[in-house]
KEPA-832710 format. One record per residue (C-alpha): z, x, y. Coordinates in nm, 4 decimals, padded with zeros to 6 digits. Example, Ala and Ser with C-alpha at 12.3 -4.5 7.8 and 13.67 -1.06 7.14 Angstrom:
2
00.7800/01.2300/-00.4500
00.7140/01.3670/-00.1060
//
This chain:
502
16.0878/06.8819/12.6706
15.8275/06.7619/12.5847
15.5054/06.8148/12.8480
15.3581/06.5409/12.9692
15.0310/06.6510/12.8082
15.1587/06.6730/12.5264
15.3563/06.3256/12.5581
15.0361/06.1324/12.6450
14.8443/06.2704/12.3150
14.9485/06.0170/12.0248
15.2667/06.1301/11.8160
15.2687/06.4209/11.5293
15.4704/06.1974/11.3619
15.5248/05.7885/11.3909
15.6918/05.6309/11.1124
15.7330/05.2269/11.0672
15.9051/05.0189/10.8573
15.9809/05.2713/10.6279
16.2049/05.1555/10.3186
16.2726/05.3045/10.0011
16.4598/05.1406/09.7216
16.6188/05.3380/09.3842
16.7010/05.1380/09.0898
16.8010/04.8588/09.2861
17.0084/05.0295/09.5642
16.8551/04.9630/09.8968
16.8388/05.3835/10.0681
16.5935/05.2516/10.3295
16.5101/04.9236/10.4957
16.2523/04.9519/10.7879
16.2993/05.2889/10.9195
16.1097/05.3646/11.2579
16.0532/05.7213/11.3786
15.8705/05.9288/11.6094
15.8191/06.2438/11.7134
15.6059/06.4081/11.9774
15.4446/06.7384/12.0585
15.6448/06.9938/12.1237
15.9537/06.7423/12.0885
16.2513/06.8630/11.8717
16.4047/06.5124/11.7310
16.7132/06.5441/11.6214
16.7129/06.3283/11.2338
17.1571/06.2070/11.2484
17.3613/06.0462/11.0398
17.6574/06.0895/10.7464
17.6177/06.1547/10.4415
17.4425/05.9032/10.2246
17.2368/05.7651/10.5417
16.9268/05.8132/10.3830
16.8170/06.1436/10.6262
16.6958/06.3344/10.3113
16.5433/06.0477/10.1526
16.2976/06.0478/10.4610
16.2501/06.3570/10.4807
16.1262/06.3923/10.1237
15.8821/06.1069/10.2105
15.7765/06.2866/10.4719
15.7091/06.6146/10.3019
15.5292/06.4073/09.9633
15.8316/06.4866/09.7379
15.9055/06.0831/09.7539
15.6502/05.8000/09.7995
15.8154/05.4881/09.9783
15.7122/05.1701/09.9111
15.5175/04.9519/09.9338
15.4833/04.7690/10.3228
15.5758/05.1153/10.5709
15.2736/05.3501/10.7406
15.3032/05.7296/10.8345
15.0535/05.8513/11.0800
15.0192/06.2041/11.1934
14.8005/06.2581/11.4764
14.7676/05.9108/11.5165
14.5731/05.8655/11.1050
14.7333/05.6994/10.8817
14.8799/05.9365/10.5622
15.0519/05.8702/10.2358
15.1565/06.2020/10.0165
15.1788/06.1436/09.6322
15.3778/06.5159/09.5978
15.4206/06.8652/09.8352
15.1120/07.0065/09.8388
14.8858/06.7554/10.0189
15.1853/06.7501/10.3030
15.1625/07.1090/10.3331
14.8408/07.1196/10.3697
14.8250/06.7790/10.5945
15.0801/07.0710/10.8550
15.4213/06.9673/10.7338
15.7122/07.2449/10.6169
16.0295/07.2122/10.5239
16.3357/07.3873/10.5539
16.5583/07.2345/10.2733
16.9346/07.2581/10.2536
16.9637/07.3443/09.9121
16.7968/07.6380/09.9367
16.4189/07.6707/09.6930
16.3603/08.0350/09.6956
16.3248/08.2185/09.3441
16.5986/08.4810/09.2790
16.3682/08.6719/09.0186
16.1081/08.7571/09.2662
16.1139/08.9777/09.5853
16.1943/08.8517/09.9072
15.8044/08.9021/09.9579
15.6518/08.7252/09.6606
15.8523/08.4379/09.7933
15.7523/08.4216/10.1141
15.3693/08.4226/09.9791
15.4390/08.2343/09.6987
15.1265/08.0633/09.5856
14.9283/08.2300/09.8971
14.9492/08.6054/09.8421
14.6532/08.8278/10.0140
14.4338/08.9724/09.7214
14.2145/09.3278/09.7428
13.8427/09.3287/09.6500
13.9392/09.3369/09.2251
14.1263/09.0049/09.2217
14.4728/09.1931/09.2275
14.7487/09.0722/09.4344
14.7166/09.3304/09.7377
15.1087/09.4644/09.7867
15.0910/09.6700/10.1003
14.9611/09.3929/10.3029
15.2026/09.1309/10.1060
15.4744/09.3830/10.2066
15.3343/09.4432/10.5510
15.2763/09.0447/10.6848
15.5994/08.9961/10.5353
15.7510/09.2981/10.7986
15.6246/09.1265/11.0564
15.7074/08.7401/10.9471
16.1269/08.9266/10.9162
16.0973/09.1023/11.2087
16.0007/08.7466/11.3418
16.3752/08.5923/11.2773
16.4934/08.9850/11.4102
16.5502/09.0593/10.9914
16.5380/09.3792/10.8644
16.5449/09.3463/10.4994
16.3309/09.4844/10.2122
16.0262/09.2774/10.1842
16.0570/09.4334/09.7831
16.4302/09.3366/09.7918
16.4452/09.0171/09.5443
16.6094/08.7303/09.6961
16.8812/08.7473/09.3935
17.0869/09.0626/09.6026
17.0338/08.8482/09.9639
17.3386/08.6598/10.0588
17.3034/08.2855/10.1080
17.2659/08.3882/10.4863
17.0166/08.5933/10.4707
16.8195/08.3786/10.2052
16.8485/08.0698/10.3890
16.6747/08.3496/10.7417
16.3580/08.4184/10.4372
16.3355/08.0239/10.4151
16.2518/08.0048/10.8376
16.0444/08.2321/10.8066
15.8569/08.1687/10.5281
15.7862/07.7927/10.6691
15.7281/07.9441/11.0054
15.3905/08.1612/10.7965
15.2690/07.7796/10.6492
15.1921/07.7690/11.1227
15.2481/07.3687/11.0233
15.1825/07.1407/11.3255
15.5442/06.9126/11.1918
15.8762/07.1452/11.0872
16.1703/06.9588/10.9301
16.4397/07.1626/10.9611
16.7494/07.0601/10.7283
17.0790/07.1724/10.8054
16.8989/07.5316/10.8808
17.2475/07.6690/11.0301
17.4542/07.6409/10.8200
17.5333/07.9625/10.6514
17.3549/08.1298/10.9581
17.6686/08.3042/11.2020
17.6640/08.1961/11.5964
17.4176/08.5597/11.6508
17.1568/08.4423/11.3367
17.1462/08.0532/11.4908
17.0581/08.1831/11.8526
16.8048/08.3726/11.6862
16.6787/08.0413/11.4809
16.7186/07.8733/11.8717
16.5341/08.1417/12.0159
16.2106/08.0784/11.7234
16.2557/07.7211/11.8687
16.2237/07.7042/12.1888
15.9201/07.9016/12.0974
15.7492/07.6842/11.8371
15.7703/07.4053/12.0898
15.5733/07.5988/12.3377
15.2945/07.5525/12.0770
15.3004/07.2113/12.0500
15.4658/07.2056/11.7321
15.6861/06.8478/11.6526
16.0486/06.9714/11.4555
16.2770/06.7260/11.3019
16.6518/06.9364/11.3019
16.8554/06.7484/11.1027
17.2255/06.9029/11.1524
17.6199/06.8006/11.1107
17.6721/07.0558/11.4135
17.6471/06.8179/11.6906
17.7146/07.0709/11.9034
17.3837/07.2840/11.8301
17.1984/06.9104/11.8549
17.2897/06.9195/12.2590
17.2265/07.3116/12.2997
16.8027/07.2350/12.0868
16.7199/06.8693/12.0828
16.5029/06.6791/12.3161
16.5763/06.3348/12.1377
16.7790/06.2117/11.8607
16.7438/05.8884/11.5922
17.0341/05.8197/11.4159
17.0210/05.6864/11.0711
17.3122/05.4750/10.9340
17.3275/05.2956/10.6013
17.0038/05.3106/10.5811
16.8918/05.1796/10.8988
16.7748/05.2775/11.2586
17.0938/05.1913/11.4482
16.9444/05.4561/11.7589
16.6623/05.6152/11.8992
16.6774/05.7935/12.1738
16.7104/06.1435/12.4504
16.9208/06.3090/12.4242
17.0431/06.2863/12.7940
17.2126/06.0164/12.8090
17.4116/06.0810/12.5165
17.7734/06.2644/12.4583
17.9355/06.3775/12.1719
18.1599/06.0639/12.1207
17.8674/05.8145/12.1483
17.6236/06.0128/11.8707
17.9690/05.9399/11.6785
18.0219/05.6809/11.7261
17.6362/05.5411/11.6226
17.6696/05.8003/11.2390
17.9780/05.6296/11.2244
17.9963/05.3061/11.3290
18.3809/05.3511/11.4303
18.5405/05.6110/11.7008
18.6539/05.9168/11.5435
18.9424/06.1044/11.7229
19.1778/06.4122/11.7185
18.8860/06.5954/11.5344
19.1236/06.8692/11.4623
19.4361/06.7278/11.3683
19.6743/07.0558/11.3578
20.0633/07.1177/11.3655
20.1910/07.4120/11.4509
20.2787/07.6417/11.0828
20.6469/07.6095/11.0150
20.7558/08.0185/11.0275
20.7463/08.0253/10.6335
20.7831/08.3795/10.4285
20.5261/08.6088/10.3256
20.3243/08.4786/10.1060
19.9996/08.6880/10.0461
20.0914/09.0234/10.1395
19.6918/09.2664/10.1025
19.7346/09.6584/10.1912
19.4592/09.8853/10.2470
19.2544/09.7006/10.0415
18.8545/09.8746/09.9405
18.6322/09.6862/09.7417
18.2662/09.5882/09.7389
18.1493/09.4812/10.0764
18.5595/09.5627/10.2296
18.7577/09.8914/10.2874
19.0957/09.9615/10.4066
19.2118/09.6379/10.4612
19.5815/09.4651/10.5130
19.6982/09.1397/10.6188
19.9609/08.9186/10.5908
19.9616/08.5191/10.4815
20.2729/08.3001/10.4949
20.3505/07.9899/10.2900
20.2240/07.6903/10.5361
19.9926/07.8713/10.6955
19.6051/07.8766/10.7677
19.4291/08.1725/10.8421
19.0887/08.1613/10.9537
18.8415/08.4622/10.8369
18.5989/08.5274/11.1118
18.2645/08.7941/11.1073
17.8813/08.7884/11.1213
17.6677/08.7929/10.8082
17.7733/09.1285/10.5905
18.0603/09.1745/10.8065
18.2472/09.1224/10.3562
18.4384/08.7928/10.4691
18.3266/08.6099/10.1286
18.3620/08.9849/09.9661
18.7371/08.9660/10.0258
18.7653/08.6222/09.9609
18.6056/08.6361/09.6036
18.8834/09.0163/09.6042
19.1885/08.7894/09.6078
19.0311/08.5573/09.3902
18.9334/08.8218/09.0987
18.5983/08.7997/09.1009
18.5017/09.1365/09.2540
18.7519/09.4577/09.1240
18.9601/09.6422/09.4054
18.9026/09.9885/09.4119
19.2023/10.0781/09.6907
19.5391/09.8749/09.8427
19.7296/09.6449/09.6318
19.7498/09.2283/09.6764
20.1352/09.1145/09.6356
20.2074/08.7459/09.5596
20.5696/08.6637/09.6219
20.6575/08.9609/09.5844
20.4631/09.0554/09.3072
20.2090/09.2540/09.2263
19.8543/09.2144/09.1212
19.6460/09.3781/08.8947
19.3486/09.1237/08.9077
19.0413/09.2064/08.7142
18.8677/08.8162/08.6524
18.8625/08.4980/08.8412
19.1437/08.3508/08.5453
19.3839/08.5725/08.6556
19.3434/08.4830/08.9629
19.4029/08.1491/08.9019
19.6488/08.2419/08.5913
19.7951/08.3982/08.9733
19.8346/08.0646/09.2027
19.5050/08.1161/09.3729
19.2620/07.9020/09.3559
18.9023/07.9733/09.5083
18.6103/07.7536/09.6352
18.3194/07.8606/09.6878
18.0279/07.8747/09.9986
17.7796/07.7828/09.7919
17.8855/07.5142/09.6201
17.6086/07.4048/09.4040
17.5402/07.6751/09.2081
17.8807/07.8993/09.2090
18.1011/07.5834/09.2550
18.0279/07.3440/09.0292
17.7942/07.2391/08.7899
17.5557/07.0298/08.8621
17.4712/06.7914/08.5857
17.7693/06.7816/08.4607
18.0132/06.4264/08.5774
18.2525/06.4531/08.8188
18.5390/06.4910/08.5606
18.3861/06.7675/08.3748
18.3831/06.9400/08.6946
18.6958/06.8699/08.7785
18.9527/06.9592/08.5007
18.6965/07.2230/08.4263
18.9478/07.4967/08.5736
19.2737/07.3084/08.4823
19.2370/07.2529/08.1055
19.5185/07.4538/08.0802
19.7276/07.1054/08.1845
19.5648/06.8711/08.0163
19.6568/07.0627/07.6791
19.9405/06.9851/07.4187
20.1651/07.1793/07.2608
19.9164/07.2060/06.9620
19.6198/07.3235/07.1805
19.4393/06.9435/07.2538
19.2992/06.7713/07.5485
19.5067/06.4744/07.6407
19.1993/06.2762/07.7662
19.4181/06.0101/07.8863
19.6365/06.3201/08.1245
19.3071/06.4548/08.2278
19.1394/06.0703/08.3374
19.4631/06.0147/08.5042
19.4284/06.3176/08.6873
19.1221/06.2221/08.7514
19.1033/05.9587/08.8872
19.4405/06.0285/09.1075
19.2242/06.2921/09.2760
18.9258/06.0783/09.3398
19.1360/05.8297/09.5235
19.3184/06.0595/09.7378
19.0244/06.2646/09.8457
18.8359/05.9118/09.8126
18.5348/06.0343/09.6685
18.2218/05.8168/09.7351
18.1136/05.8295/09.3249
18.0139/05.4985/09.0900
18.2797/05.6443/08.8795
18.4474/05.9677/08.7330
18.1444/06.0106/08.4819
17.8856/06.0184/08.7533
17.6896/06.3106/08.7182
17.7911/06.5941/09.0252
17.3776/06.5840/09.1018
17.3880/06.2153/09.2260
17.6711/06.2866/09.4700
17.5942/06.3307/09.8587
17.6974/06.7197/09.9816
18.0127/06.6036/10.1156
18.1785/06.4285/09.8120
18.0515/06.7258/09.6301
18.2489/06.9279/09.8203
18.5155/06.7325/09.8185
18.5364/06.7735/09.3972
18.5058/07.1081/09.4339
18.8112/07.0926/09.6478
18.9972/06.8949/09.4010
18.8675/07.1132/09.1793
19.0860/07.4370/09.3560
19.3980/07.2654/09.4030
19.3840/07.0473/09.0042
19.5160/07.4374/08.9159
19.8098/07.3496/09.1833
19.7901/07.7093/09.3430
20.0006/07.8659/09.5865
19.7297/08.0332/09.7804
19.3605/07.8128/09.8212
19.0657/08.0597/09.9778
18.7746/07.8181/10.0703
18.5054/08.0005/10.2408
18.2236/07.7717/10.4789
18.4221/07.4132/10.3110
18.2741/07.2745/10.6062
17.8994/07.3544/10.5255
17.6428/07.0267/10.5033
17.8708/06.7995/10.5261
17.8988/06.4864/10.7672
18.1420/06.4276/11.1127
18.3311/06.2230/10.9462
18.4186/06.4444/10.5895
18.4510/06.7150/10.7755
18.7403/06.5954/10.9612
18.8670/06.4606/10.6532
18.8636/06.8499/10.4946
19.0607/06.8951/10.8449
19.3228/06.6748/10.7440
19.3942/06.7509/10.3710
19.3867/07.1453/10.4959
19.6591/06.9911/10.7510
19.8160/06.7856/10.4904
19.8414/07.1225/10.2156
19.9263/07.3165/10.4779
20.2173/07.1290/10.5434
20.3448/07.0777/10.1331
20.3708/07.4779/10.1958
19.9993/07.5968/10.0553
19.8902/07.8680/10.1894
19.4740/07.9398/10.3111
19.2604/08.1707/10.3954
19.0096/07.9579/10.5597
18.6480/08.1401/10.5660
18.3735/08.0145/10.8005
18.1713/08.1049/11.0131
18.1845/07.8274/11.3041
18.4324/07.9312/11.6170
18.4868/07.6059/11.6633
18.6637/07.4761/11.3713
18.8264/07.8507/11.3196
18.9345/07.7381/11.6265
19.1093/07.4132/11.6083
19.2171/07.4633/11.2275
19.3981/07.8066/11.2026
19.7172/07.9809/11.2670
19.6010/08.2772/11.2928
19.2073/08.4387/11.3284
19.1261/08.7628/11.1795
18.7571/08.9242/11.2351
18.6106/09.1259/10.9915
18.3038/09.3858/11.0791
18.0999/09.5890/10.9076
18.3689/09.5297/10.6090
18.6880/09.6316/10.8027
18.9420/09.4318/10.9898
18.8607/09.4978/11.3771
19.1126/09.2357/11.5582
19.3298/08.9696/11.5053
19.4253/08.7224/11.7283
19.7302/08.4284/11.7250
19.5985/08.1050/11.7722
19.7086/08.0916/12.1297
19.5320/08.4064/12.2180
19.2294/08.3367/12.0245
18.9489/08.2450/12.1923
18.5133/08.2368/12.0863
18.4269/08.5145/12.3634
18.6957/08.7806/12.1954
18.6706/08.6332/11.8339
18.2489/08.7613/11.9163
18.3882/09.1047/12.1077
18.6042/09.2060/11.7766
18.3139/09.0741/11.5266
18.0255/09.3187/11.6722
18.2460/09.5990/11.7201
//
């Protein structure tokens, strides 16, 4: 909690009456926010509530409409670019990773701030040595000379966090910092946040994982439809009250689980080995949700990609409905009835500059082709419209550019894109990453409905709570190998973690 001596000083950050309108649409309407020294403030709200826009204003990416005020340490400020915000002592860790994949970890950590030797050249030994120190703070043993393109999403997130810490800012904004982190990495991050709080830093913490708010935050500020609807200490709140403030309605039964029918084996994997996985065997039945858990580097994404055909197996077998598959490309996986929703929807799952319609129909174009091979656009449009309605996708229309949609609605499009191929097996990798509690509940309901229709689902997640809530069985990977299997009745977070570190 914020110390009384620190709390008596002017707030590190104080926003009063901040508004923002885009093309006649009001995104923020007279929003207030205050962050004290040594305080962690949770900024909450559904996708589209205005959180990201507000933080883009604070970090200088976007300018607020005239009328409101922004104060740092009691002094009024107004930023017209991010460089001014950084110079004033504000650092932001974005939800969408902002690393340059072609550069090394060290180059990304000190981009624009590289140490130089007496000749004016980059001092590479010092650069790498300082990078190792920063990475050690977040418990990462990554070689600083490693290109970022070779890192997993979770490792890239830890590099982003290390870079923000290196700026020695007085105010640090963390936008969904744990979305791609496992429980172990989340604990490491929380230790770092506690140290920053002890140093008198102010932290704005944005997360859809409400359990984290009660672990690490001192107070909450909640936005709904661009308005501030609550600002109060965490100590007086519970999760149900927070959700009600966020969505303006009650959300009951977050995990709509129904037991799986005893269907036949649909997917059989026998002694499968591929890049990142070794000698793995398991089965998934028709109408069953099998969760896949593991720490960073355990091989869960690699297993999903191998089953889809994106990675080549070097040993073992994959059978679907008794038929042996030999997958060499994702297209072959689609033809075999396997659909895959990747973890990184922005760079791998969707084409940001294309429309909702183009993205959603991309993998299912064969469905819309006439016998002459031409696309029947009426059939394509009707199918896309069906999924927009069925998934409650908030979009101005099918021609809207994907990049203009919120994260939750983009994820719904990614799921629809996978299902439009009419698969027998659906593999989803972190399907609730970066989505709010309302959309998360909708995705769980969708998974439950698909399961009832007989779809076999492999659900990869670093959130053990959702695995326990949605899965019929849970498989645990450790260092590329299957280290444990749990039926729903025997699975616990402790038991899963014990196998994950085995």
